[in-house]
Steps between C-alpha positions, in 0.01 A plus 500: 500500500401339182654172388388540147775426250533703192562315178752659273353621178651365183471664164243342276665246277373462151428145394765348278397429141546131428650517152547122484127436532425760234767341280341158546160646416646654183658170394175313566310761297745477209499119492122487536440759229738322263331167571158647420636663184667177391182302565303746288732436205446122505312374198237238573235339288146640490352177636697509825322746732737458794820411318855526623465871580294460816789393723741782403213749539420370849866499604569844349188653653590346837848654481359842409245490784767383745733781396228761550406358840867492605548863395187604693609307809845656481356848464285439809811416703496121494848360553615136489610349828878472524657156502511376856774249426303208637753233410773726371736715699464828313805646675733243340672627185479317169726197454683626192732199455195274471332739257815514286529120501138469382556759227807308387309171488221661297749657258678164462165337422418766241842460340487119480135412436526509121818288499429258786123497458234550763544166676863560594478880537192459722689251718786750532249773583340293776825369648669839477206676663491244779875549551465880504224473761711285730457135404815293531371172354622549143433147371140501625442851362630403155287182495185685610579773246534242222170336592319836512658632181446183296145471637421861407663448158269204431207693644551783254604298195265202531223632722459851362661466158738789569850422373790560739862474395631146562860618451768234540233247597337519155405147404521378860196679639 
C-alpha cells in the first residue's frame, strides 16, 4: 500500500489588481508633471544659470520617476506588506467618542481663533485635545497649552515675521 497523500487541486486564482497602488502612482505622476510644468513657467534672469527652477524640476522629476517605478512594480505583482499591528491591536474597533471629542475641539478652535486669537485658541486646542485623549489634569493642561500657544505665537510673529491674530490679547502680547 502506498502512503502517498494526494493534495487537492484548487482552481488557479488570478492575482488581484491593486487599484490603490495604481491610484497612488497616478497621483504621484499628476503632481510630478504639474510641478515640472510649473517650474518651466518660472521666469528667471539670464545671468542665473541654476536659478530657482532647479529644485522644482528635481522634485517633479523624482515624483514622475517614482510613479513610473511604482506602476511597474505593481504590474509585476509587488504588494505592500500588511500592517502587523506591532503596538496596535488591529482587532479593536475605533474609539468614536474620542474621535468626536477631537473633532469638536478642532471645530471650536476654528470658530474662536479669529475672536480669541491664536494664544488663547491654541491653549484651548491643546487642553481640549489632552482632555479628549484621557488627561484629567485640566489646570496643568491649560497652563502647558498657554505656554505652547504663546510661545508659538511669538515664534511666528517675532521670529518668522508671520502675523497671527492676537484676538482679545491685542496690546498685551
